[in-house]
N, C-alpha and C positions, 0 to 999 in steps of 0.2 A: 623289444626289441633282444634282452637278454635271451630269453626263450629263442629266436632264430639264429642267436651268432652260435649257440649251444648245439643247433641241430645243423647248421652249416658245419661247425666244427667236425663235428660227429662225421657227415657225408665228405668233409675232406681225407679225413682218417680211410674211408673204407673207399671211393671212387676209383676211379682208373685216372690216369694223367687227361684224358681226353677231357672231362668234365672238370676238372679243377682250373682251366683257364676262365669259366663262368662263375664258379665260386670265388675265385680272388677279386675275378671285377664287382660282385655284390658284395663284397668285403670291405673293399676299400671304399664304396659311396656309404656303408653302412658305418664308418668308422670316420669320415670326415663329414657327414650330417650328424654326426652324435657327441654333446658337450662332455658329457659322464659317462663312465665305463665303467665295471667293474672290477679289481684290480686282478682278480683270478682269470677273469677273462682274456684280460691284456697282455698278463706271460701264458697263457696258452697261445694265444694270436702269434704271441714272438716267438715264439719256441717254434709252430710250426713255419711258417712262413721263412723263419731262417733254415731250417730242416732243409724246405725246396729248395730255396734260393743258391745251395751250394750243393743240390745232388745233379751230379753231372746228368745223372742217366734221366732228366725231365728235358722238356723243349724250352730253347732260352726264350720264347715267349711269357710262359708258366715263370720260370726263373726270375723274369724282368717285374710279370706282376707282384709275384712275392715279396719281392723289395720293394717295391710300390707299396706295399701293404706294412712292411717294416718301419719307413721312414713314415707313414702316415700315423703309425702308433704312437711316433715320438711327439706329438700334441699331447699324449695323455702322461706318457711316460719316460721321457728324453733320457733319464738317466739308465733305465733298462738296457730300452736300446741303443745308447750308446756304449754298457758295458758286453753287450752281447755281439758288437760287429768289435771291440776292442778285443774280445777274448778269441776271435777268429785272426786276428794277428802272430805270428810267431816271427822269432828272430831269425836272421837269417832265410827266410823262407818266402817264398812268391805267392803272396795272398792272394785270396781266389776273387775272380774278376768281379763278380756280383755285389759281394763283398766292399770291392773298393768303389763301384759304381754307388751303392746305397752308403757309404761314409760321405761320399760329394756330394750327392743328393741333401744328406743329410747337413751337410757343413753350408749348402745354398740358400737352404730353406730355415736350418734351424740355429746353426752354432754361432755363424757369422754374427745376429742378431743376439744372442745372447753373451760373446765376446764382448760387444760393443754394448750393452746395456752392465756389464761387469765393471771395463773401466769408466764407463760416464759415472757408473756410483762410486767407483775408486776414489776417480779424478773431486769430486763433490763431498767425499764422508771420507777423505785417508786419513784423517786425525781419528778416526775412531775405530779404525782396521787395529786387529793383532797382529797382523802378518808383519813383516820387514817392509815400513815406508818406503818410498821413491820420492826422492825432490823434484825440485822442478829440472832440473839438469838432463837428471837421470830418465827421467820420464820425456823431456824433449830429446836427449840421444835414442831412445826408441821410437818416438815417432819421426825424427830423422832420419833412421837408419829405412823404416819403412816408408817413406815418403822419398827418398833418395831413388828407392827399388822399383817403386810407382813410375816415377820420372823415368829412370833409365829402361825399365825392361817393359813396360805396359803403354807410356804415354804414346808412343809412334807404331803402337802395333795392334792395340785393342782395338773391337767394334766403337760404334756411335754412343750406345748405350754405357757402355763403360769409362768412355770419353765426359758425357758428359757427368759421370760417378766420381770422376778424377775433379773435373772443371768446379763441381761443388765442394769439395774437398781440400781444393788447391787455395782459397780464401783465407779457411780457419787454419790451415797448416803452414801457410808462409805467417800467418800474424802470428803463430805461435812461437813459431822461428825467429822474430825478427829481435826476440826481446835477446836474443842471446848474440855477442859482438862478434863472436867465433860462427856464427851459423850466417848471420845477416845477410853477408855476400851472396853466397850460395843461394841464398832466400829470394834475393832480387832478383838474382840471375834466372829464376822459372818464370818471373813473372813476363817476359816476351813471350814466353808460349802461350802465358794466358790469352796475349793480348793478339797472337797469331788465330786462336780459335773463332774470333770474330769474323764467321764464317756464313753459318747458318739463323736463321731469324729467329727460329726455335729458341735457339739457345742462347742467344742473345744477352736477354736477363740475366742468366745466371752468371755470364761471365763480367758482366759489369756488375753483377752483389758481388762476388769473388773479391774483382777491383778494388771497390768501396771498401771492402774490408780491410782488406791489404792496407790502404792508405791512411782509415782509422788509426788501422796500427801504427803506423809509419809517426806519421801526427803524436801519439800516443807515446811510444818509444823513443821520439826525437831523431828518426832516421833520415836523414839527410838523400834522397834520390838523387841518384846519378845526371847529371844533363842531359844524357841520350836520351835515358828512358822516361823521363818526365815527358822531354817533347814526343815521344813514343805515347806516351800515355794519353799528351793533350790529343796528339791528331786522332787516335783511334775513338777516343771518348767524344771526340767534334764532330763524327764520322757516323754516330749513334746517335744525335743530337740533331743533322742536317742532311740527314738520306734522302732524295731526291724521287730515285726511282720506287722504293718502297718506303715509305716514312715505316717512324720507328715505332714499334709498339709505345703504346703511353704509359705502361709498366716501366720499360727500359728508356723510356725517355727520362722520367722525373729521377732516376736509379741515376743515369749520369750525372745529371743537372746535379745530384748529392754532391757525384764524385768532384763537381767542378770548384762547387761551396767548400769542399775539403781543401782542394788545389789552392781556394782564393785565400785561405786561412794559413797554407803553410809557403806556398810561394808565388804571393800578391804578385809581385814583381814581373817575375816569370813568365806568368797568368797574363799581365795585361801588354805583355811584349808581343806572346805569342798572338794574342787577339788582334792587335794593332798589322803585324805580318798579315796574318789570316783575311781582316776586312779590306785590306790595296789586292788583293786577289778578284775583286769584282766577279764574284759568284752570288747570286740572290742566297742560294740556299747558307749559306756559308752566313752571311754578313746579318741573315732572318736570326740564324742560330743565336750567334757570339751576342746578338744586341738582346736576346731573349733569355741569354745565361747572364747577361751582364746586370739586366733588371731583377731577376731572381736574386742574384749574388747582391742588390743595393738591398731590396727589399728583406732580406736573412741578417742586415745590419750587422756584416763581418767588420768587427772594430779594425783592423789593420788595412782592410780595402780602404776607409776613408784615407789613410797617405797614398793614394794613387788617383784623386780627384781629378787631379790636371790631367793623367794618362787617360782616364775613363775618357774627359771632354774632349778630349784628342781624337780618341777613337772614334767619337761620334761624329769627331767635324768630318773623319775622313769620308763617310757616307752621304752628308748631307748634298752632294748633288748627285745621287744617286736617284733616276726616275722610277724605279719601278716603284708600287705601291704598295705591294707587300714591304718592302725594304721603309718604303716612306712612313708607312703603319705603324711598324717596328720601333722605328726611331723616335716620334712622337710618345709610343708609352714607354719608353724609355728614360726619356725628358721628362715627362711626367714625373714617375717615380724619382729622378735625380733630383727634382722641384721639390716633393714629399719629403724625401729623406737628406736635405741638406746638401745634396752631392753637389753645389750650384756655388764655383768662387768669382769674386769679382773680374778677376784678370784675365779668365776665357770663359767665363760663363753667358756675356750677353750674345754670341751666337745661335745658341741653344735656344735661346726666349725669342729672336729675331727668326729662327727656323720655325717656330709655331705660328707666326704672323703669316712669311713667306707661303708655308702649306697651305692656310686655308685662302690667300688669294690665289695661289697656285688651281685647288681644285676647284675654287667657285668659276675662275673663268675658262681650266678644262670642261666644266660642265654647262655653261651659257654660251660659250661662245668658241669652240672644240676647232681645232686646228681642220680634224677630218673625223668623222662620224662614228660616236664612241660606241662600241658595243655594251651589250647589256653587263657584262662583267668589268667592263672599263668604268660605266658608269656609277655603277654598284660600289666599287672600290674608290672613284675618286667622294662623292657621297659619305662614305665612311672616313675616309680624310679629313673632309670638313667637318665631321660630326665631333672627332678625335679631338681636330683642334681647338675647337670650343668648349670641351670638355675640359682640356689641360687647362686651358684660362680659366673655366669655372673653377675649378679646383685647385687652382694656383694660390698657395698663401704668399703672400708678397712681404710678411714680417718674417719666415723661415731665417733663420742664422745665415748672412750674405747676400739674403733677396736683395734688399732696401737698397745697395751697396750697386748690385747687378741694375738693379730697374731703374733708378733715378740718376737723370731725368731721361734718361733716350725713351721710355716708358712712352714719353707725350710723342716721338716722333709717328707713332701711329692714329693718332688720333684724326686728324685730316683729311690724309689720302684716302680717295673713294673708294679701294681695294679692299680695304680694312672695317668697311662701314659694319658689316654682320659683324663682327667682333666689339662694338660700342660699347653694348651692354655688359662684357666684363670686364672691357679695359677701365670704362669709367668707376668701377669697382674696385679696382685693381689702385688705382690713383686716388679714391677715397679713404679708403684705409691706409695709406701710405699717407695721407695728409694728416687724419684721424691718429694715426701712432704721434707722428712729428708734435701734432697738439697739445697730446699727453706726456711728451717728452718736454716742452716748453713750462709746464706746470711742475715738472721736478726739475731743479736745478741740477741735480747732480749727471742726469743724462744731459747727452749732447741734445741743441736746440736748432740743428741744421744738419739736411738730409747729404747725404756725402754726395760730392756730385761727381760723375765719372769721369774718367780721362776721356781724352780722346777728342777730336773733332765732332759735335754733332749739330745737329742743324735742325734746331728746335722752332716748333710753328711761332707763329706772331702770336699776342694776344687776341687781334682781332681773330684769325682765326681759331685760336682756343673759343674767345666767347661764341661766335658763332656756329659752333660743331658742337658747344656743350648745350647751348638753349636749343636747338633743333633737335638733337637726340635726347633730352631732356623731357620733351613735348609729350603727351598721352592723346588720346583721343576724347579726353575730359574736357571740354568745354571751358571750366573753372580753371583749370589746372594751366591752363593755354592762354586763357585772359591773362592769368597771373604773371606767367611768364612774360608774355607780350609787356605787361605793365612794369614787371621788373627790366626789359630792356630800355623801356622809356626813362627811368626813374636813374638807369646806370648812365645814358649818353646823357642826361640835362646833367647829373652830377658831374661828369667827365667834362661837360661844354669843350669839347677839343671837336672841330672841323675836323681837321685832317685827319685825326682818328674817326670819327664819324665816318666820313667820306670811306677812308682804307675798309671799314666794317659792313658796309654796302660793298664794297667791291670784292670781300671775302665772301659774303652770302650769293651773290651771284656767282661765282667762280666754285663754289659747291654745288650747284643746279644740279651736273651731273652724277652726283653720286646718289643720289635717291631715284627709285622711279615714279612715275607720273600719278600715279595713283596711292602711292603711300604716304600715310600720315607727315613722315618729316618734309616730304616736297611740299604739300600744301602749308604746312606751318611754315617753312622756308621763304615760302611768297609772302606772309604774314608778316615776318620779320625783315623781310628786307624793304617792306613796304612802310612799315614802322619805321627803321632805320632812315629812311629818305624823310620821313613824315618829321622827326627829329634834327633833321639837317639842317643847318641855317645859311648856307649858301644857297641860294633860291636858284642861279645859274646853273648849278651844279644839278639838284632836282628836276630843272626844266630840261637841261640835256637828259637827262638818267630815262623821263618819261616818255622823250622825241626818240630815242634809240630804245626803249619797248616797245612802244608805238609800232618804230617801222620794223621792227626783227624782232617779233616776239616768239619765235621759234625756238629760239633756245632755250626758252622759259619751261619746255616742256609741253604740256595741254596748253595751248596761247592762249585759248580763253579762262581758264580756271587761274593760271598765271597773270596774266596783265590784269584780270578784274582784280584777283585781290590785293597787287599791289599798288595799284592806281588807288585802290578804295581806302587801302591805309595812309597812302599816301595824302591823301586829301584830307586827313585829320587836321593837319596841320596848313597844307598848301593847298586849299580847296581851290582858291582861284586861278593858281598854276594851272593845275591839272583839268580844271574845263577850260582854262585859253590854249592850254596844250592839246585837249582834245577837240576843238574846236576848228584850230586852225589844221589837224592832222584832217579831219572829216571834210572840210573845205578844199583842202590841197588833193586828197583822196578819193573823192567823192566820183572823179569820172573813171577810174580805175575799179572802185568799190563794187561788188558782185554779193546779189543775194545768195549765191552758191559759193560755198569759199574757199576763197584763193582759186579762182577758175583760171585764170591767168598767168599763177605765179608759184603754181607747186605746192600751193595750201601752205604756204608760210607767211601767209600776209594777213590781215585780220577781214574778215568781211563786216557787212552791214549790223548782221544779229549779236555779234564779238560786240559791235562800238553800243550797242542799247542795251548791253546785260551791264558792260561798264557804266554805265551812267547812271543807272540802278544800285553799281554798289558803290559809286561817288557819293550820290545823295546819303548813300546809307551812311555813311563813314563821314560825310560833312558836318564841320560845326554847326548847332543848333540854333546859334545867334545869326549865321549867314545861309542858311540853307534857303527858309522859304523868301527870301526876296530876288532869288538866282532860280526856284524850284519852276516856275511855268514857265519862260523864256528858254530860259538856257539845259533846260532839262525833258521836262514833259513833254515840250514841245518837238524835242530831238528827237526824244523818241517813238513818238507818234509820226512824227514824217519819216523815220527810219522803216518804220514799221510800213508805212504807205507806199515807199518805194520799193519796199519786197514784194508787196501786195500787188507790182503791177508787171504786167507782160504787153509789152509793147505800146507802153504808156497807158494802159487800159488796166482798172482794177477788175481783179478776179477774185473766188472764193478760192481763200488762200488755204491747201491740205497742207503744208510744211510742217510739219510737227516740231520741227527745231526751233522754227521761225515764231512759232505759238508757243515756245516753253520758253524761249528767250523772252521775247516780251511781258510772258505773263508772271518771269522770276523779276525782270526789269520793274514792272508796276506793283507788285509786291513789295520789294521794296521800296521804292519809292513811299509806298502806304505808312510798311514800318517807320520810318524816316520821321514823316509826317507826322504821325502819332506821336512820335519820340519826343519832337519838341514843346509838345503839350500847351500849344497859343489855342488857347478857347475863343479867340477872336478872328481865327484865320479861316478862311474858307476855301477849300479847295475846288477849283472851276472846274478842272476836268473830271472830276467823281463819277459822274452821271454817265462820260462818256465810256469813260475806261469799264465802269458796272456794266455797260451795253457791250462791248467787246470781249469782256469776260464770260458774258451769257448766253452770247453766239458761240464762243467755243464750247460751252457744254451741249445746245442745243445742237450741235453739230455731231455730236458723239454720237454713234449708232447704239440700240438699245441692245443688241444682240452678242455683245463684246467687249471687252475691257482690256487693249493691248492697249493704250497710249497712257501717259499718266496728266493729259490732258484736265480732265474732272477733277483731281486731285489738285494740281495748282491753281487752277480758277477757282476753285472753293477758299483756297487759302487767300489768294487775290481779293475776294470778292468780301472775306471775313474782316481784314485790315481795310481796307476803304472802306466799306460799311460802317465805319466805328469813324470816320472823319464828316467834320462841317461841311457840306449842310444838310444835316441830319433827315433821314429819309421818312417818309408818311408809313402811318400801317400800313395802307395798300402797298405801297412799294416793298414793305419787307415781306408781307405776304406773298406779291410776285416773284422776286426772288424765292424764297425758300419752297415754295413750290413749285415753280422750276426747278430747280434744282431736285428736289425729293424724287418729282416725277421720273429724271435722266437718273437716275440711279437705283431707286428701290424696285421697279422691275426688272433689273437684271435677272438672268435668267441664274440659277443658281450654282454657288461657288465651285462646284466640282465641276459641274459642266463649262464653267469659265475656265476653268482648269484643264480641261480635256484639249481646248485648241490650242494650246502649247504643245510645242511636235517635242520639246526635250525637259529633261526635268528641270534644268536651269528656268526655263521659258514659263513651265507651270508654278515654281516657285517666284517669279517676278508679277503673274497675273495676281496671286494668292497674296503679294504686298502692295500691289496697287489697289486692291479692293481692301483692304484691310486699312489703308491709306487715306482711302475716296470714303469710306464709310465714318474714318475718324476726324475727317475734314468736313462733312456735313456735320454732324453732331455737334462739333465746336461752332460752326456757322450759326445754328439752331439758336445753342448756348449763349451765343455772344447777341446776337440780336434780342434774345429774351432777358437776361441781367443787363441788357443797357437802356431796359424800357423800364420808368419809370408805374406803368398801367399795371395793374392787375388783370384790367378786360384785354389790354391790346396781348398779355402772355399767354391768356386762354386762349385769344384766336390763333397766333400763332403754332399752339399747343396741340390746338384741334386740326393742325394739317397733317396730323402724325396719327389720325383716330380712325381713320376710317383701313391704315395699313395696318393698324395693330389688331386687327378682325378680319385681314385678309382672309381667303378660302386659302392660300399658297403660305405654306410654310415660310418658308424662305423671306418671303415679304415681311410676314409678322416678324421672324428674328431679327430681319434687318431694322423694323420699328422701334425694338424693344431696344436695340443695342446703341441706335440714336437717343431713345429714350432716357439710358443709361447715363448716356453721355451729359444730355443735358441736366440731369441730376443730380449730378458727380459737385461734391462741395471744393471749394475755390477757395483761397486763402485772399484772391486778390477781387472777390467778386464784392460789390458796394453792398456796405451794413442794410442800405437800406432797399436793395434791388428787390424787384418785385420776385423774383424767382423764390424767394424765401416761402412764398407759400408754398412750393412743392416739397425745399428741403426742407423743410422744416422738421421735419416728422425724420429726419434720417439720420438723427445720431440717437444711437439704444444702446445701452447696454451690451446689447447681446450682437452688436453688430461684427467681434470678432469672432463670434459664434457662425456667425451668417456667411463669415465670407469662408470658411474650414467648410461650412456645408456646400458652398457654389461651388467647390473644385470636384467633389463627387458626383457632380452632375455630367463630368464627362464618361460616365461608366456608358457602355452598352447596353448595359442591362436594362429593358423599360421598367421591368418590377422596382430594382434598386433606387431608380431615378423616382418613380413615382415614391418611393417612401423615404427619399430625401428631398423631394420635393412637399411632402406634409411638412419634414421638420421647419423646411423654409416658410411658407405657409402661416405654422404656428408662430415663428416669429413676428411674420411681416405683419400678420393680422393683427398684432396688437397696435401698431403703428398706424394704422388705419382710422381717420377720424369719424367718429362716429356718426358726423352729417353727410359724409360721405359715402357711406354705408349702402346707400340705396343704386348711386351711381355704379360703386364697384359690383353688386350685384345685377344691374343691368348690365356691363358689359360682360360677366360672368354666363350667364344665360344667354345672351350673341354668339359666346364662344361655344356653348354648348351645341347650340346649333348647327353652325357652320362647322367646326374643325374636325379634322380626324382622329379617330381612335384612340391614341395614345394622347394626345392632348385634350381629346374631350375628358377624360378620367382623371387627370392631370386639374383641368379646370374646374370637373365638379370639386376634387378634392379641398382644390383652395376655395370652393365658395362653401362647404362643409365647415370647414377649418376657421374659418371667419364667423361663421353663426355662431359657432359654438364661443368662442372667444370675446364677439359682441354681440350676441342674444340677447342680453340682458339689458344692454342700453337703446333696444331698437324700438321703445315702447311706442313712442313719438311718430317714428315712420311705417307703423306696421301697417297700416291699410296702404300704404301705396308701394310696399313690399308685396304684401300679397296681391294686390292689384298685378303688379310688373309679373308675378310669378303665375298668376291663371292667363294674364296675357298670351305667354310662350309656350303652354300647356299643349294646344293642336298640336303646332310644330314638333314640339320636344316629342310626343307619343310617338313622332313616327323615329323615333330613335330609341331603341331600348333602355340603353346603359344612360344618356341622357335624364332619361324620364324616370328612372329611377334616383339620381341624384337629386333632381329637380323635388320628387317624393319626398327622400330625406330631408331637402333643406326644411321643406312644411312641418316636416315631425321635429326637425330642431329648432324653431323657432316656437311650435306649440310647448315644447319643453320649458321653454321660459314664459309663453304669454300663453296657456290652454284657452281662459276665459273668450281672452279678445278674439283667437283664433277658431273659436268653437263657434263665438256671435256670429262672427264673418261666414263661415261656413254656411249656416244657419240661413242666414239672408240670401243663398243661392233659390233659384225657382224648382217648384215641386211640378211635378216627377225629379226627383235627381237626375242629373242626366249621369254620362258615362266618367268626365273628368272627377265633378263630385264626388259620386260612389267610391272612386278610386282614390280620392284625398282623404274621406272618413275611413276604409280599410285601411289605408297607409300606417293613421293613424294610430288605429286599432294595433297594428301589428307590431308598433312599434312599444317593446317592452317598460319601455323607459316613459311611457307618457299614455299606458292603454288605463291604466287603474283612475288615474286622473280625471281623464277623459268619459270612464262613461259616468263617473261621481259630478263631474260640470252637467252633463247631459239632464242626471237623475235632479238635479238644482233648479238645474231650468225647466223643467217638465213639471215642477212642482208650485213652482212661482206664476206657472202659465195658467192652471189649475186652478189657482187659489177660489176665483168666483164662479167655479164650476161650468165655467163658457171654453168651448173649444175651439180656438181661433188658428190662423196659419201659423202661427211661430210653433205652437205645441204639436201640432202635427208636423213639423220642419223636424221638432227633437224626435217625434216617434221615429220618422225614416231615416233620422240618425243614428238613434237607438239600435233599429234595424238592423242597418251597414255595420255598425259597429258590432254587436252580438253575434254577427251570420259568420263572423271572421274567425268566432271561437273564443274570443273576451269570457273570460270568469265572472260569473254574476252572482255567484254565493252570495257575497257582503252585502248587494244593494236587491237582492231578488225579491224580500218582502214588499219592500218600498217602488220596487219597479211593478211588482205583478199588481199593486195595486191601484198605481198610476195609470199603467196602460187599459187595466179593466174599466178604470173610470173614463177617461179618454175615449174607449172606444162607446160606454154608454152617452158620453155628451156629444160623440160625433156622428149616432147612429142618425140615417135619414139626412144629412148635411149634403149642400154642395159647395165644392171650392169656388171661391168668387175669382170671375173672371182675369181680371187684373194680374193675378197670382200665375197665373197657366206659363205666362213665357214674358219674364221681364227681359230677355235679350235671346236676340236670333241665332238657333243654336241647328247645324248640321248634323244631320239623324245620320247613321253610319247605314251604309248600304242593308236592306231586309231587315231594319227594325221600326219598330209603325210607333206612332205618338200615342201615348198611354192617355186615356182619361183620368184625371186626379179626383179619386173617391176618398173623402176626408176617412170616413168608417174603414174600407176598407186599406188604406196603409196603416190605421193606426193598429185592426185586428193583425195583421201581417207580423207588425213590429211586436206585439204579444205574443202570438203565434211563435214568432221566432225567440224570444225572450224561455217562452214554455219548453220551447226545443233544447235550448242549452242548459235548460232544471234540469230537464229529465237525463242528458249526458254526463253531467255533474251529479246524478244521481239523487236531487232536491227534490223530485215528485214522479209520477209515473202520468203515464196517456191516461187518459178520461175514458170511461166506458162507451162515448160517444164515437171514441176514434177522431179522425180529422171531419169528420160530420159537426163537432163542437166548433168550430170556427165559423160553415155555414150558418150553423143557429144563430151563433151570436151575432154577424153580423145582419141578419134581417130581423125589421122591426119587430115582426110578426111571432119571431121564435126567439128573439134577444134572450127575453127571459129564463127559457128553456138552456140557452144557450151557459148563460151565467149559472143556472142550479147543478148543469154539469159540472162544469169548472168549480163550483163550489162541496159538490159532492165526489166530486173526486179524491181519492186518499192524499191528496198532495200536502193537507193538512197533519194527519200521522205521520205520513213517512218525513215530511220537511222538521216537524215538531220534534221528532224522535232524535233528529240528530240536532234540531237547534238545544236541545237540553244543555248541550256541550257550551252553547253560546246564548246565555238568557239576555245578552242586549238585542238580541234580532229578534226574540217573541214580543220582548217590552215593545221594541219599534211598531209590532203588527196589532199588539194593542192598541197604541195609540194612534194609528191608523183606522183602525176597523169602525171605531164611534163616529167619524165622517159619514159610512155608509147606514148608520140605524135610521137616519131619517131620509134615505132614496123613495124615491116615487115609485118604484119598482121593487114590487113584494119579494121577488127573488134575488135582488141584490140584499134586502133587510136579511132576509133569512141565511145567508150565506154567511154574513157580516155575525149573524147573531151566533153561529155555529163555528168561526172562526174565534168570536172570542171566548164561546166554552171550551173550543180545544187552548188554546192559550191561556184559559186559567188554570186549566185540571193540568198545564204543563210547568206553570213556574213555579219557583222555588220562593220557600216562607220567604226569606227576605222579599223577593219581590212580588207578594202577595201583599204584605204590608206597605207597599208602597201605591195599592190601587186604589182608587178615588172608590172607595167603597158606594158612600152614599149615590155618589153620582150613577156609578154602574146599576146599582138596584133599582132607583128611580128610571131610569131608562128602561128596563128589563121588565118592570114592574106597569110602561105605559105600552112597553111592545106584547104582553102579554094580552092586552084588549085590542088589540091589531085587530082589520076585518080579514084576514089572511089569515086561514085556520095553521099553514105550515111555519109561518111567522109566531101565532102563538105557544105553536108544541115546541119551536127551537129556545122561546122566548124559556119557556115554562122548566126546560134541561138544563139551561145554563143557570139562570136562579138555585137549581138545585145542587149545580155544580159547583158556587161559588160558595153557598152556607154551608157544603160539606169542608170546602177549602179553610172558610173560616173557623169551622167547629174544629179541624184539626191543629188548627195554632191559638185556639181558644180565644177567640175574636167575636164578642158578640157584637152584633148589628143594631 
């Protein structure tokens, strides 16, 4: 860059004027974009730029550019540039035009900034300056002179940008001048100019900020603002807060609020007067703004404002009649803040509290019963009003200073009126807190022990009204709590024992009916409370008249059936005879007009026959136990049946009734009657209508369709049957079975739940169908459970439970699921079950230490991932399998195998997992049932073979059993007919392929074969073992550890079976189905034995234990033929298996020793080839034995045997014996042992 500037300067000195324009433009760019320049370069640039700027012979454009370069250089060396410009000014001489312009530009760009920084530094560090110091007055004098000049000369004529600069400087300057009494008047006189600048939204914040600085300084210096100025400030600031066409910027609004907070501190009285005046203008925006400002001021907790609480309360009262939603909203928020900050006083505060409740009532009315249709905005606003009203009551602290005096006792006036029902939760909480505080005061003698009674006439509710309201509102949906409240009401009325008081309470209950909706919990409790009050009333005439009134005009109770039923039912607890008498009189008088269709002649305001049926059921349910049974048949059940029969007739003829309301009413009445009779607990009482009523319930269930679930008839009828079944006389087992079977057949075959749900048109319909489905299944489970638990005979329980058996293995998964749900319901433990109940047979195993873990796992089955389900199912199976009694394992396995045959793939997999897991857990205990279990498994094999996955589970089950009981499984399989069929072969191979059992399996077969050949006779059992060995070894099972024994035994078996035929009885012990293309094979014992030996020999070659005979495959033909058998034996004996095998066997002397002990048995064989092979084997063994094992050899016996064989008629035997004898002598010599 420096080189570039030097080059440019050189061009600037030489080039003509035309090129200088580009040169200066280029220099300007370089100077402005370079942070540091060399001083020498700067001085040269100043020289050239100043010279060309003052040269009149150069074009004006070039002179202007030269001036710009000079000004730009000030950023690098301000003093040098300033000195250059000053040197061109002469006294009494007109300066150069471009010098003046450059100086002005320099002042704008740098000088004012430097000047301001200097002043700032001086003000903050004036004590450190050595120059003459300025005191505050002298400094303010200078600022005052400057400010007055600006306001006089510039304020009215400058540009908007300069006006903004003046506004920003106005606040700090006036604030500085206010500390001087002599300048205070002038300073305040400039404030109106500032207020007049509220014209442009862009600069309003700067105006408000300067105004806040002035107000802060006035408070700091104790300057009192003139009244006219104060009002002007009030008005200007209020406009900033309450702009309607253009809402103020949030920043400006906050600053204006801060100004009002300052004014509330300095002039609270004037401010409240101004607010009161403005609130009366009925302007929505102004009212909202003032209410918001008051709320902010109260939240700021300004101490001086607390002296004007009454003024604030009066200001709020001004707007209480405003119907604007926004104003009502703001008013409620302000009242909430006033309550929180103790800005409520006893004399004027009550209307504010009343306003909260009034607004809740008004908003609720506008939402529920509007005079004209609400717009969306209006509805949203009214909802907001109601929510804020409740929020204010929720956060209201009734113990803040002055609040108890405001609230008590007038707060009680809101308890009873219906329009305040929605506020009762918070209202009762306020009352409770007041009473608790009063209780604490009573325990402290120093404090007052009585709540201060508010002045003025207050119409308080009566004690009966308060009790009625409190009882109803305190009720919840919890049945126990409701019962406790009703019991409290009974005991209270008994203790009061005042007929008049009780009558008045019943009337108050009646009057409060309209306060609640028909479906509300409060309304339902109100009916019960009214009935309980009538039951406690000792005036029988009054009770009778009330019951008559309710029966004649039940519509005012809301839901007339529910209301009259509940009232009369609870009233019957003490006035059973009265209620029955009045009910019978009403029925007789009205029977001509009563119709099965509710209110067909009376505008739906009278009771129907179905209503009366329900009433009878409720009366029976609540009747005194000692009076019920004597009146049951004639006065209750017979009347219900009569009414039902009347409703089932059309023109005097009985028809099949499909009126769901009638059926539901009849079922409900019968259910309640059944419960009532059961609660009496009279063992001698026999319910004569039991069979008839059960028939009705079963008919209802039979009439329900099997393809849909749209009505609750099934559910309700099942409940009725459950309670009726418990009554005397006891049903027989057949009756129980018929009832259960009928109900099971009407529920379990329903379509899948999803399909049932899809019948619903709306989401609500679908939820209702699912609700009915769940309740119906639960009711069926409880019915089965009740009948089983009430039965004392285990056989009867088993019979009833067996009704579910076919459904547990249904091919339809939804039917299986339902059957298992019902089973779970039956097996669920219940504290009310009889200790001796036969259901204990099913549930005795239900308690276990891991039950909690089981429940946790069960939740995971809701996962959609099948693999996760199987994994969790396996964990559950591991826990449950421990709980299955060992004597029931056979039945469990039968059910599991049935499932493997019929279930879908996921269920089949889960079923198989459960079977294998159960066998792992219980396999060791199955010895006594082993034959039956294996028989069951064999029975399922033909069908399971068609399902690959199921068949594999079955094979794994056999392997699992064999891992515990190998000998027993082997013995069982060896009983299969020869030749083995495909299933038997598969079982042998499956056992061999199981790593955990293959070794044990081959050992068991070798032991079995050795036992069978002890007497050198080849029976069918030995041949079966050989066939089994063939199947096991053909899978690749290692034979190294057993090869010597196995080879010798199989070779002996071949010799023993040579020329034999299989007994006829063993060819077909059972009928077998041959696969297509497979022919029945002839069982040849020698061929089967030879095949087994060939398989073992092939496996030995694969393991490197031997190699193929010189005869090749022909050796097996030679071996199995009687005429060439000895040649085959010689070929096997002469093959180098001994050398190879024995060389490897040196590592395991035990194998050699076993071969030695087995070879003796062949010395006396009738076949010379076998004798020769045995001697050669002995020779090889003695040669490879270690010294320790040679010492163990019975040398005397071996020598005697070899000496005898040296005299054998066969030359080859003689030679072999001679060679073996020499080997033995040589080994004995080696270890210095003499024969």
